N, CA, C and O atoms as a Maestro MAE file, in Angstrom:
{
 s_m_m2io_version
 :::
 2.0.0
}

f_m_ct {
 s_m_title
 :::
 protein
 m_atom[292] {
  # First column is atom index #
  i_m_mmod_type
  r_m_x_coord
  r_m_y_coord
  r_m_z_coord
  i_m_residue_number
  s_m_chain_name
  s_m_pdb_residue_name
  s_m_pdb_atom_name
  i_m_atomic_number
  :::
  1 25 -28.686 50.973 -60.926 1 A "ILE " " N  " 7
  2 3 -29.834 50.933 -60.411 1 A "ILE " " CA " 6
  3 2 -29.822 51.525 -59.120 1 A "ILE " " C  " 6
  4 15 -29.485 51.091 -58.018 1 A "ILE " " O  " 8
  5 25 -30.345 52.803 -59.576 2 A "ILE " " N  " 7
  6 3 -30.282 54.012 -58.786 2 A "ILE " " CA " 6
  7 2 -32.145 53.841 -57.971 2 A "ILE " " C  " 6
  8 15 -33.290 53.622 -58.367 2 A "ILE " " O  " 8
  9 25 -31.322 54.153 -56.481 3 A "GLU " " N  " 7
  10 3 -31.601 54.412 -55.427 3 A "GLU " " CA " 6
  11 2 -31.900 56.175 -55.001 3 A "GLU " " C  " 6
  12 15 -31.384 57.274 -55.206 3 A "GLU " " O  " 8
  13 25 -33.096 55.568 -54.275 4 A "HIS " " N  " 7
  14 3 -33.476 56.942 -53.949 4 A "HIS " " CA " 6
  15 2 -33.804 56.982 -52.734 4 A "HIS " " C  " 6
  16 15 -34.847 56.342 -52.594 4 A "HIS " " O  " 8
  17 25 -33.339 57.533 -51.502 5 A "ASN " " N  " 7
  18 3 -33.811 57.531 -50.241 5 A "ASN " " CA " 6
  19 2 -34.329 59.152 -50.351 5 A "ASN " " C  " 6
  20 15 -34.250 60.217 -50.964 5 A "ASN " " O  " 8
  21 25 -35.037 58.258 -49.007 6 A "GLY " " N  " 7
  22 3 -35.837 60.075 -48.383 6 A "GLY " " CA " 6
  23 2 -35.582 60.219 -47.417 6 A "GLY " " C  " 6
  24 15 -36.005 59.311 -46.701 6 A "GLY " " O  " 8
  25 25 -34.754 61.366 -46.635 7 A "THR " " N  " 7
  26 3 -35.146 61.461 -45.854 7 A "THR " " CA " 6
  27 2 -35.592 61.429 -44.664 7 A "THR " " C  " 6
  28 15 -34.804 61.965 -43.884 7 A "THR " " O  " 8
  29 25 -36.268 61.139 -44.315 8 A "TYR " " N  " 7
  30 3 -36.814 60.646 -43.531 8 A "TYR " " CA " 6
  31 2 -37.353 59.014 -43.147 8 A "TYR " " C  " 6
  32 15 -37.958 58.641 -42.142 8 A "TYR " " O  " 8
  33 25 -36.930 58.278 -44.242 9 A "ASP " " N  " 7
  34 3 -37.867 56.829 -44.516 9 A "ASP " " CA " 6
  35 2 -36.677 56.033 -44.329 9 A "ASP " " C  " 6
  36 15 -36.814 54.842 -44.050 9 A "ASP " " O  " 8
  37 25 -34.952 56.791 -44.507 10 A "HIS " " N  " 7
  38 3 -33.753 56.097 -44.385 10 A "HIS " " CA " 6
  39 2 -32.845 56.935 -44.364 10 A "HIS " " C  " 6
  40 15 -31.864 57.118 -45.085 10 A "HIS " " O  " 8
  41 25 -33.495 57.755 -42.918 11 A "ALA " " N  " 7
  42 3 -33.176 58.079 -41.406 11 A "ALA " " CA " 6
  43 2 -31.481 59.165 -42.346 11 A "ALA " " C  " 6
  44 15 -30.321 58.941 -42.001 11 A "ALA " " O  " 8
  45 25 -31.773 59.977 -43.205 12 A "ASP " " N  " 7
  46 3 -30.295 60.239 -43.695 12 A "ASP " " CA " 6
  47 2 -30.230 60.934 -42.196 12 A "ASP " " C  " 6
  48 15 -30.942 61.346 -41.280 12 A "ASP " " O  " 8
  49 25 -28.540 60.725 -42.713 13 A "PRO " " N  " 7
  50 3 -27.160 60.885 -41.700 13 A "PRO " " CA " 6
  51 2 -26.937 62.416 -40.894 13 A "PRO " " C  " 6
  52 15 -26.507 62.867 -39.832 13 A "PRO " " O  " 8
  53 25 -27.527 62.843 -42.142 14 A "ARG " " N  " 7
  54 3 -27.258 64.614 -42.084 14 A "ARG " " CA " 6
  55 2 -27.776 65.343 -41.093 14 A "ARG " " C  " 6
  56 15 -27.406 66.251 -40.349 14 A "ARG " " O  " 8
  57 25 -29.462 64.212 -41.427 15 A "LYS " " N  " 7
  58 3 -30.271 64.983 -40.136 15 A "LYS " " CA " 6
  59 2 -30.850 64.377 -39.026 15 A "LYS " " C  " 6
  60 15 -31.900 64.781 -38.528 15 A "LYS " " O  " 8
  61 25 -30.193 63.398 -38.603 16 A "TYR " " N  " 7
  62 3 -30.168 61.989 -37.657 16 A "TYR " " CA " 6
  63 2 -29.481 62.252 -37.332 16 A "TYR " " C  " 6
  64 15 -28.701 63.181 -37.541 16 A "TYR " " O  " 8
  65 25 -29.644 60.690 -36.030 17 A "ASN " " N  " 7
  66 3 -28.428 60.289 -35.283 17 A "ASN " " CA " 6
  67 2 -29.123 59.539 -34.943 17 A "ASN " " C  " 6
  68 15 -30.347 59.456 -34.838 17 A "ASN " " O  " 8
  69 25 -28.096 58.785 -34.701 18 A "ALA " " N  " 7
  70 3 -27.520 57.170 -35.129 18 A "ALA " " CA " 6
  71 2 -28.810 56.839 -34.204 18 A "ALA " " C  " 6
  72 15 -29.711 56.190 -34.735 18 A "ALA " " O  " 8
  73 25 -29.008 57.385 -32.373 19 A "ASP " " N  " 7
  74 3 -29.861 56.682 -31.717 19 A "ASP " " CA " 6
  75 2 -31.396 56.848 -32.228 19 A "ASP " " C  " 6
  76 15 -32.308 56.153 -31.780 19 A "ASP " " O  " 8
  77 25 -31.602 58.013 -33.382 20 A "ASP " " N  " 7
  78 3 -33.112 58.338 -33.477 20 A "ASP " " CA " 6
  79 2 -34.048 57.100 -33.745 20 A "ASP " " C  " 6
  80 15 -33.837 56.034 -34.322 20 A "ASP " " O  " 8
  81 25 -35.267 57.674 -33.060 21 A "LYS " " N  " 7
  82 3 -35.826 56.419 -33.539 21 A "LYS " " CA " 6
  83 2 -36.726 57.670 -34.437 21 A "LYS " " C  " 6
  84 15 -36.917 58.876 -34.278 21 A "LYS " " O  " 8
  85 25 -37.366 56.071 -36.000 22 A "ILE " " N  " 7
  86 3 -38.197 56.615 -37.231 22 A "ILE " " CA " 6
  87 2 -38.874 55.162 -37.546 22 A "ILE " " C  " 6
  88 15 -38.425 54.178 -38.134 22 A "ILE " " O  " 8
  89 25 -40.377 55.464 -36.800 23 A "ARG " " N  " 7
  90 3 -41.320 54.416 -37.467 23 A "ARG " " CA " 6
  91 2 -40.609 53.158 -36.888 23 A "ARG " " C  " 6
  92 15 -40.277 52.158 -37.524 23 A "ARG " " O  " 8
  93 25 -40.338 53.538 -34.786 24 A "GLY " " N  " 7
  94 3 -40.336 52.269 -34.292 24 A "GLY " " CA " 6
  95 2 -38.672 51.767 -34.722 24 A "GLY " " C  " 6
  96 15 -38.093 50.941 -34.016 24 A "GLY " " O  " 8
  97 25 -38.143 52.250 -35.702 25 A "LYS " " N  " 7
  98 3 -36.597 51.670 -35.618 25 A "LYS " " CA " 6
  99 2 -35.650 52.517 -35.061 25 A "LYS " " C  " 6
  100 15 -36.041 53.519 -34.461 25 A "LYS " " O  " 8
  101 25 -34.539 52.290 -35.156 26 A "ILE " " N  " 7
  102 3 -33.416 52.780 -34.659 26 A "ILE " " CA " 6
  103 2 -32.455 53.250 -35.965 26 A "ILE " " C  " 6
  104 15 -32.096 52.500 -36.873 26 A "ILE " " O  " 8
  105 25 -32.136 54.669 -35.829 27 A "ALA " " N  " 7
  106 3 -31.842 55.057 -37.665 27 A "ALA " " CA " 6
  107 2 -30.352 53.946 -37.673 27 A "ALA " " C  " 6
  108 15 -30.021 53.339 -38.692 27 A "ALA " " O  " 8
  109 25 -29.608 53.849 -36.388 28 A "LYS " " N  " 7
  110 3 -27.907 53.113 -37.470 28 A "LYS " " CA " 6
  111 2 -28.830 51.628 -38.007 28 A "LYS " " C  " 6
  112 15 -28.378 50.998 -38.964 28 A "LYS " " O  " 8
  113 25 -29.892 51.237 -37.438 29 A "ASP " " N  " 7
  114 3 -30.791 49.572 -37.657 29 A "ASP " " CA " 6
  115 2 -30.686 49.673 -39.145 29 A "ASP " " C  " 6
  116 15 -30.328 48.842 -39.979 29 A "ASP " " O  " 8
  117 25 -31.367 51.739 -39.333 30 A "ILE " " N  " 7
  118 3 -31.906 50.784 -40.519 30 A "ILE " " CA " 6
  119 2 -30.429 51.835 -41.951 30 A "ILE " " C  " 6
  120 15 -30.650 51.921 -43.159 30 A "ILE " " O  " 8
  121 25 -29.646 52.189 -41.524 31 A "TRP " " N  " 7
  122 3 -28.382 52.297 -41.815 31 A "TRP " " CA " 6
  123 2 -27.865 50.849 -42.303 31 A "TRP " " C  " 6
  124 15 -27.751 50.396 -43.443 31 A "TRP " " O  " 8
  125 25 -27.588 50.271 -41.018 32 A "LYS " " N  " 7
  126 3 -27.116 48.690 -41.693 32 A "LYS " " CA " 6
  127 2 -27.846 48.143 -42.246 32 A "LYS " " C  " 6
  128 15 -27.416 47.617 -43.273 32 A "LYS " " O  " 8
  129 25 -29.521 47.914 -41.878 33 A "ASN " " N  " 7
  130 3 -30.114 47.057 -42.806 33 A "ASN " " CA " 6
  131 2 -29.350 48.275 -44.929 33 A "ASN " " C  " 6
  132 15 -28.328 48.102 -45.593 33 A "ASN " " O  " 8
  133 25 -30.098 48.908 -45.053 34 A "GLU " " N  " 7
  134 3 -29.596 49.317 -45.806 34 A "GLU " " CA " 6
  135 2 -28.104 49.878 -46.980 34 A "GLU " " C  " 6
  136 15 -27.958 50.400 -48.086 34 A "GLU " " O  " 8
  137 25 -27.065 49.226 -45.582 35 A "LYS " " N  " 7
  138 3 -25.796 49.518 -46.179 35 A "LYS " " CA " 6
  139 2 -25.741 47.740 -46.274 35 A "LYS " " C  " 6
  140 15 -24.587 47.515 -46.639 35 A "LYS " " O  " 8
  141 25 -26.363 46.588 -46.133 36 A "ASN " " N  " 7
  142 3 -26.280 45.477 -46.201 36 A "ASN " " CA " 6
  143 2 -26.977 44.645 -47.790 36 A "ASN " " C  " 6
  144 15 -26.471 43.741 -48.453 36 A "ASN " " O  " 8
  145 25 -28.129 45.295 -47.974 37 A "MET " " N  " 7
  146 3 -28.666 45.340 -49.149 37 A "MET " " CA " 6
  147 2 -28.375 46.538 -50.741 37 A "MET " " C  " 6
  148 15 -28.577 46.340 -51.939 37 A "MET " " O  " 8
  149 25 -27.956 47.469 -50.152 38 A "LEU " " N  " 7
  150 3 -26.723 47.066 -51.484 38 A "LEU " " CA " 6
  151 2 -25.154 46.865 -51.439 38 A "LEU " " C  " 6
  152 15 -24.365 47.159 -52.338 38 A "LEU " " O  " 8
  153 25 -24.869 46.311 -50.228 39 A "LYS " " N  " 7
  154 3 -23.940 45.329 -50.755 39 A "LYS " " CA " 6
  155 2 -24.290 44.164 -51.562 39 A "LYS " " C  " 6
  156 15 -23.676 43.964 -52.610 39 A "LYS " " O  " 8
  157 25 -25.683 42.979 -50.983 40 A "GLY " " N  " 7
  158 3 -25.905 42.659 -51.808 40 A "GLY " " CA " 6
  159 2 -26.652 42.633 -53.338 40 A "GLY " " C  " 6
  160 15 -26.866 41.753 -54.172 40 A "GLY " " O  " 8
  161 25 -26.861 43.729 -53.262 41 A "ILE " " N  " 7
  162 3 -27.017 44.330 -54.886 41 A "ILE " " CA " 6
  163 2 -25.510 43.732 -55.744 41 A "ILE " " C  " 6
  164 15 -25.155 42.656 -56.224 41 A "ILE " " O  " 8
  165 25 -24.915 45.113 -55.604 42 A "ARG " " N  " 7
  166 3 -23.611 45.237 -56.273 42 A "ARG " " CA " 6
  167 2 -22.981 43.524 -55.337 42 A "ARG " " C  " 6
  168 15 -21.758 43.651 -55.407 42 A "ARG " " O  " 8
  169 25 -23.160 42.646 -54.856 43 A "LYS " " N  " 7
  170 3 -22.241 41.990 -55.142 43 A "LYS " " CA " 6
  171 2 -22.972 40.770 -56.406 43 A "LYS " " C  " 6
  172 15 -22.431 39.886 -57.070 43 A "LYS " " O  " 8
  173 25 -24.091 41.138 -56.340 44 A "GLN " " N  " 7
  174 3 -25.051 40.879 -57.807 44 A "GLN " " CA " 6
  175 2 -24.263 41.319 -58.694 44 A "GLN " " C  " 6
  176 15 -24.639 40.872 -59.778 44 A "GLN " " O  " 8
  177 25 -23.322 41.995 -58.812 45 A "GLY " " N  " 7
  178 3 -23.024 42.775 -60.368 45 A "GLY " " CA " 6
  179 2 -23.539 44.123 -60.799 45 A "GLY " " C  " 6
  180 15 -23.439 44.762 -61.846 45 A "GLY " " O  " 8
  181 25 -24.019 44.302 -59.850 46 A "TYR " " N  " 7
  182 3 -25.210 45.379 -59.806 46 A "TYR " " CA " 6
  183 2 -24.395 46.932 -59.742 46 A "TYR " " C  " 6
  184 15 -23.559 47.028 -58.844 46 A "TYR " " O  " 8
  185 25 -24.598 48.174 -60.666 47 A "LYS " " N  " 7
  186 3 -23.918 49.030 -60.052 47 A "LYS " " CA " 6
  187 2 -25.459 50.239 -59.086 47 A "LYS " " C  " 6
  188 15 -26.665 50.428 -59.246 47 A "LYS " " O  " 8
  189 25 -24.731 50.564 -58.459 48 A "VAL " " N  " 7
  190 3 -25.948 51.293 -57.867 48 A "VAL " " CA " 6
  191 2 -25.333 53.300 -57.477 48 A "VAL " " C  " 6
  192 15 -24.292 53.770 -57.018 48 A "VAL " " O  " 8
  193 25 -26.374 53.790 -57.868 49 A "LEU " " N  " 7
  194 3 -26.080 55.480 -57.577 49 A "LEU " " CA " 6
  195 2 -26.878 55.457 -56.524 49 A "LEU " " C  " 6
  196 15 -27.824 54.710 -56.772 49 A "LEU " " O  " 8
  197 25 -26.971 56.049 -55.168 50 A "VAL " " N  " 7
  198 3 -28.022 56.644 -53.674 50 A "VAL " " CA " 6
  199 2 -27.887 57.599 -53.731 50 A "VAL " " C  " 6
  200 15 -27.001 58.297 -53.238 50 A "VAL " " O  " 8
  201 25 -29.313 58.029 -54.768 51 A "VAL " " N  " 7
  202 3 -29.489 59.512 -54.553 51 A "VAL " " CA " 6
  203 2 -30.740 59.836 -53.143 51 A "VAL " " C  " 6
  204 15 -31.839 59.323 -52.930 51 A "VAL " " O  " 8
  205 25 -30.042 60.791 -52.469 52 A "TRP " " N  " 7
  206 3 -30.230 61.235 -51.564 52 A "TRP " " CA " 6
  207 2 -31.780 62.728 -51.116 52 A "TRP " " C  " 6
  208 15 -31.412 63.881 -50.888 52 A "TRP " " O  " 8
  209 25 -33.293 62.370 -51.083 53 A "GLN " " N  " 7
  210 3 -34.024 63.599 -51.183 53 A "GLN " " CA " 6
  211 2 -33.694 65.107 -51.051 53 A "GLN " " C  " 6
  212 15 -34.074 66.018 -51.786 53 A "GLN " " O  " 8
  213 25 -32.617 65.192 -49.559 54 A "ASN " " N  " 7
  214 3 -32.454 66.516 -49.845 54 A "ASN " " CA " 6
  215 2 -31.596 66.906 -50.719 54 A "ASN " " C  " 6
  216 15 -31.708 68.067 -51.112 54 A "ASN " " O  " 8
  217 25 -30.529 66.079 -51.257 55 A "ASP " " N  " 7
  218 3 -30.158 66.626 -52.604 55 A "ASP " " CA " 6
  219 2 -31.025 67.066 -53.125 55 A "ASP " " C  " 6
  220 15 -31.234 68.268 -52.956 55 A "ASP " " O  " 8
  221 25 -32.088 66.127 -54.162 56 A "LEU " " N  " 7
  222 3 -32.494 66.219 -55.581 56 A "LEU " " CA " 6
  223 2 -33.681 67.739 -55.123 56 A "LEU " " C  " 6
  224 15 -34.231 68.379 -56.019 56 A "LEU " " O  " 8
  225 25 -33.854 68.031 -53.820 57 A "GLU " " N  " 7
  226 3 -34.525 68.763 -53.476 57 A "GLU " " CA " 6
  227 2 -33.934 70.131 -53.831 57 A "GLU " " C  " 6
  228 15 -34.595 70.783 -54.639 57 A "GLU " " O  " 8
  229 25 -33.152 70.509 -53.511 58 A "LYS " " N  " 7
  230 3 -31.854 71.752 -52.232 58 A "LYS " " CA " 6
  231 2 -31.138 71.684 -54.216 58 A "LYS " " C  " 6
  232 15 -31.538 72.749 -54.685 58 A "LYS " " O  " 8
  233 25 -30.410 70.980 -55.257 59 A "ASP " " N  " 7
  234 3 -29.439 71.163 -56.503 59 A "ASP " " CA " 6
  235 2 -29.616 69.658 -56.717 59 A "ASP " " C  " 6
  236 15 -28.830 68.743 -56.472 59 A "ASP " " O  " 8
  237 25 -31.593 69.620 -57.547 60 A "THR " " N  " 7
  238 3 -31.919 69.948 -58.432 60 A "THR " " CA " 6
  239 2 -31.359 69.388 -59.646 60 A "THR " " C  " 6
  240 15 -31.647 68.271 -60.077 60 A "THR " " O  " 8
  241 25 -30.394 70.356 -60.284 61 A "GLU " " N  " 7
  242 3 -29.391 70.357 -61.429 61 A "GLU " " CA " 6
  243 2 -28.519 69.698 -60.621 61 A "GLU " " C  " 6
  244 15 -29.194 68.896 -59.975 61 A "GLU " " O  " 8
  245 25 -27.288 69.609 -60.296 62 A "ASN " " N  " 7
  246 3 -26.799 68.546 -59.634 62 A "ASN " " CA " 6
  247 2 -27.038 67.184 -59.433 62 A "ASN " " C  " 6
  248 15 -26.341 66.175 -59.536 62 A "ASN " " O  " 8
  249 25 -28.268 67.422 -59.100 63 A "ALA " " N  " 7
  250 3 -28.428 65.250 -58.994 63 A "ALA " " CA " 6
  251 2 -29.238 65.265 -59.855 63 A "ALA " " C  " 6
  252 15 -30.328 65.260 -59.282 63 A "ALA " " O  " 8
  253 25 -29.345 65.277 -60.637 64 A "THR " " N  " 7
  254 3 -30.119 65.665 -62.295 64 A "THR " " CA " 6
  255 2 -28.591 65.278 -62.909 64 A "THR " " C  " 6
  256 15 -28.535 64.441 -63.811 64 A "THR " " O  " 8
  257 25 -27.854 65.651 -62.607 65 A "ASN " " N  " 7
  258 3 -26.501 66.012 -63.315 65 A "ASN " " CA " 6
  259 2 -25.315 64.263 -63.111 65 A "ASN " " C  " 6
  260 15 -24.379 63.806 -63.767 65 A "ASN " " O  " 8
  261 25 -26.011 63.842 -61.950 66 A "LYS " " N  " 7
  262 3 -25.105 63.003 -61.356 66 A "LYS " " CA " 6
  263 2 -25.362 61.494 -62.186 66 A "LYS " " C  " 6
  264 15 -24.528 60.689 -62.602 66 A "LYS " " O  " 8
  265 25 -27.483 61.453 -62.266 67 A "ILE " " N  " 7
  266 3 -27.640 60.335 -62.055 67 A "ILE " " CA " 6
  267 2 -28.018 59.856 -64.364 67 A "ILE " " C  " 6
  268 15 -28.043 58.733 -64.868 67 A "ILE " " O  " 8
  269 25 -28.209 61.131 -65.034 68 A "LEU " " N  " 7
  270 3 -27.459 60.993 -65.913 68 A "LEU " " CA " 6
  271 2 -26.426 60.674 -66.323 68 A "LEU " " C  " 6
  272 15 -26.340 59.861 -67.243 68 A "LEU " " O  " 8
  273 25 -25.102 61.370 -65.607 69 A "LYS " " N  " 7
  274 3 -23.983 60.335 -66.287 69 A "LYS " " CA " 6
  275 2 -24.640 58.814 -65.296 69 A "LYS " " C  " 6
  276 15 -25.530 58.175 -65.858 69 A "LYS " " O  " 8
  277 25 -24.305 58.464 -64.293 70 A "PHE " " N  " 7
  278 3 -24.745 57.560 -63.775 70 A "PHE " " CA " 6
  279 2 -25.154 56.450 -64.699 70 A "PHE " " C  " 6
  280 15 -24.698 55.306 -64.680 70 A "PHE " " O  " 8
  281 25 -26.197 56.991 -65.620 71 A "ALA " " N  " 7
  282 3 -26.952 55.933 -66.307 71 A "ALA " " CA " 6
  283 2 -26.340 55.636 -67.635 71 A "ALA " " C  " 6
  284 15 -26.586 54.597 -68.249 71 A "ALA " " O  " 8
  285 25 -25.494 56.620 -68.089 72 A "LYS " " N  " 7
  286 3 -24.379 57.020 -69.495 72 A "LYS " " CA " 6
  287 2 -23.194 55.938 -68.800 72 A "LYS " " C  " 6
  288 15 -22.239 55.590 -69.494 72 A "LYS " " O  " 8
  289 25 -23.300 55.593 -67.805 73 A "SER " " N  " 7
  290 3 -22.226 54.560 -67.573 73 A "SER " " CA " 6
  291 2 -22.377 53.557 -67.763 73 A "SER " " C  " 6
  292 15 -21.472 52.747 -67.559 73 A "SER " " O  " 8
  :::
 }
 m_bond[291] {
  # First column is bond index #
  i_m_from
  i_m_to
  i_m_order
  :::
  1 1 2 1
  2 2 3 1
  3 3 4 2
  4 3 5 1
  5 5 6 1
  6 6 7 1
  7 7 8 2
  8 7 9 1
  9 9 10 1
  10 10 11 1
  11 11 12 2
  12 11 13 1
  13 13 14 1
  14 14 15 1
  15 15 16 2
  16 15 17 1
  17 17 18 1
  18 18 19 1
  19 19 20 2
  20 19 21 1
  21 21 22 1
  22 22 23 1
  23 23 24 2
  24 23 25 1
  25 25 26 1
  26 26 27 1
  27 27 28 2
  28 27 29 1
  29 29 30 1
  30 30 31 1
  31 31 32 2
  32 31 33 1
  33 33 34 1
  34 34 35 1
  35 35 36 2
  36 35 37 1
  37 37 38 1
  38 38 39 1
  39 39 40 2
  40 39 41 1
  41 41 42 1
  42 42 43 1
  43 43 44 2
  44 43 45 1
  45 45 46 1
  46 46 47 1
  47 47 48 2
  48 47 49 1
  49 49 50 1
  50 50 51 1
  51 51 52 2
  52 51 53 1
  53 53 54 1
  54 54 55 1
  55 55 56 2
  56 55 57 1
  57 57 58 1
  58 58 59 1
  59 59 60 2
  60 59 61 1
  61 61 62 1
  62 62 63 1
  63 63 64 2
  64 63 65 1
  65 65 66 1
  66 66 67 1
  67 67 68 2
  68 67 69 1
  69 69 70 1
  70 70 71 1
  71 71 72 2
  72 71 73 1
  73 73 74 1
  74 74 75 1
  75 75 76 2
  76 75 77 1
  77 77 78 1
  78 78 79 1
  79 79 80 2
  80 79 81 1
  81 81 82 1
  82 82 83 1
  83 83 84 2
  84 83 85 1
  85 85 86 1
  86 86 87 1
  87 87 88 2
  88 87 89 1
  89 89 90 1
  90 90 91 1
  91 91 92 2
  92 91 93 1
  93 93 94 1
  94 94 95 1
  95 95 96 2
  96 95 97 1
  97 97 98 1
  98 98 99 1
  99 99 100 2
  100 99 101 1
  101 101 102 1
  102 102 103 1
  103 103 104 2
  104 103 105 1
  105 105 106 1
  106 106 107 1
  107 107 108 2
  108 107 109 1
  109 109 110 1
  110 110 111 1
  111 111 112 2
  112 111 113 1
  113 113 114 1
  114 114 115 1
  115 115 116 2
  116 115 117 1
  117 117 118 1
  118 118 119 1
  119 119 120 2
  120 119 121 1
  121 121 122 1
  122 122 123 1
  123 123 124 2
  124 123 125 1
  125 125 126 1
  126 126 127 1
  127 127 128 2
  128 127 129 1
  129 129 130 1
  130 130 131 1
  131 131 132 2
  132 131 133 1
  133 133 134 1
  134 134 135 1
  135 135 136 2
  136 135 137 1
  137 137 138 1
  138 138 139 1
  139 139 140 2
  140 139 141 1
  141 141 142 1
  142 142 143 1
  143 143 144 2
  144 143 145 1
  145 145 146 1
  146 146 147 1
  147 147 148 2
  148 147 149 1
  149 149 150 1
  150 150 151 1
  151 151 152 2
  152 151 153 1
  153 153 154 1
  154 154 155 1
  155 155 156 2
  156 155 157 1
  157 157 158 1
  158 158 159 1
  159 159 160 2
  160 159 161 1
  161 161 162 1
  162 162 163 1
  163 163 164 2
  164 163 165 1
  165 165 166 1
  166 166 167 1
  167 167 168 2
  168 167 169 1
  169 169 170 1
  170 170 171 1
  171 171 172 2
  172 171 173 1
  173 173 174 1
  174 174 175 1
  175 175 176 2
  176 175 177 1
  177 177 178 1
  178 178 179 1
  179 179 180 2
  180 179 181 1
  181 181 182 1
  182 182 183 1
  183 183 184 2
  184 183 185 1
  185 185 186 1
  186 186 187 1
  187 187 188 2
  188 187 189 1
  189 189 190 1
  190 190 191 1
  191 191 192 2
  192 191 193 1
  193 193 194 1
  194 194 195 1
  195 195 196 2
  196 195 197 1
  197 197 198 1
  198 198 199 1
  199 199 200 2
  200 199 201 1
  201 201 202 1
  202 202 203 1
  203 203 204 2
  204 203 205 1
  205 205 206 1
  206 206 207 1
  207 207 208 2
  208 207 209 1
  209 209 210 1
  210 210 211 1
  211 211 212 2
  212 211 213 1
  213 213 214 1
  214 214 215 1
  215 215 216 2
  216 215 217 1
  217 217 218 1
  218 218 219 1
  219 219 220 2
  220 219 221 1
  221 221 222 1
  222 222 223 1
  223 223 224 2
  224 223 225 1
  225 225 226 1
  226 226 227 1
  227 227 228 2
  228 227 229 1
  229 229 230 1
  230 230 231 1
  231 231 232 2
  232 231 233 1
  233 233 234 1
  234 234 235 1
  235 235 236 2
  236 235 237 1
  237 237 238 1
  238 238 239 1
  239 239 240 2
  240 239 241 1
  241 241 242 1
  242 242 243 1
  243 243 244 2
  244 243 245 1
  245 245 246 1
  246 246 247 1
  247 247 248 2
  248 247 249 1
  249 249 250 1
  250 250 251 1
  251 251 252 2
  252 251 253 1
  253 253 254 1
  254 254 255 1
  255 255 256 2
  256 255 257 1
  257 257 258 1
  258 258 259 1
  259 259 260 2
  260 259 261 1
  261 261 262 1
  262 262 263 1
  263 263 264 2
  264 263 265 1
  265 265 266 1
  266 266 267 1
  267 267 268 2
  268 267 269 1
  269 269 270 1
  270 270 271 1
  271 271 272 2
  272 271 273 1
  273 273 274 1
  274 274 275 1
  275 275 276 2
  276 275 277 1
  277 277 278 1
  278 278 279 1
  279 279 280 2
  280 279 281 1
  281 281 282 1
  282 282 283 1
  283 283 284 2
  284 283 285 1
  285 285 286 1
  286 286 287 1
  287 287 288 2
  288 287 289 1
  289 289 290 1
  290 290 291 1
  291 291 292 2
  :::
 }
}
């Protein structure tokens, strides 16, 4: 599974602090929910690659290479 995390909706920790509010939610709660969701997916036997919006926009070539490598594994 390839999870694309948007900077805003997923509260990229490189941009947001734990107590920042995003759409009425606290960033640390967003991170906790995301962590639990990914844990549940992995527990079902799936491999997960998380790709952040900022990484894809700032270094498309490197992000694409990571995605391709993940897809081939």
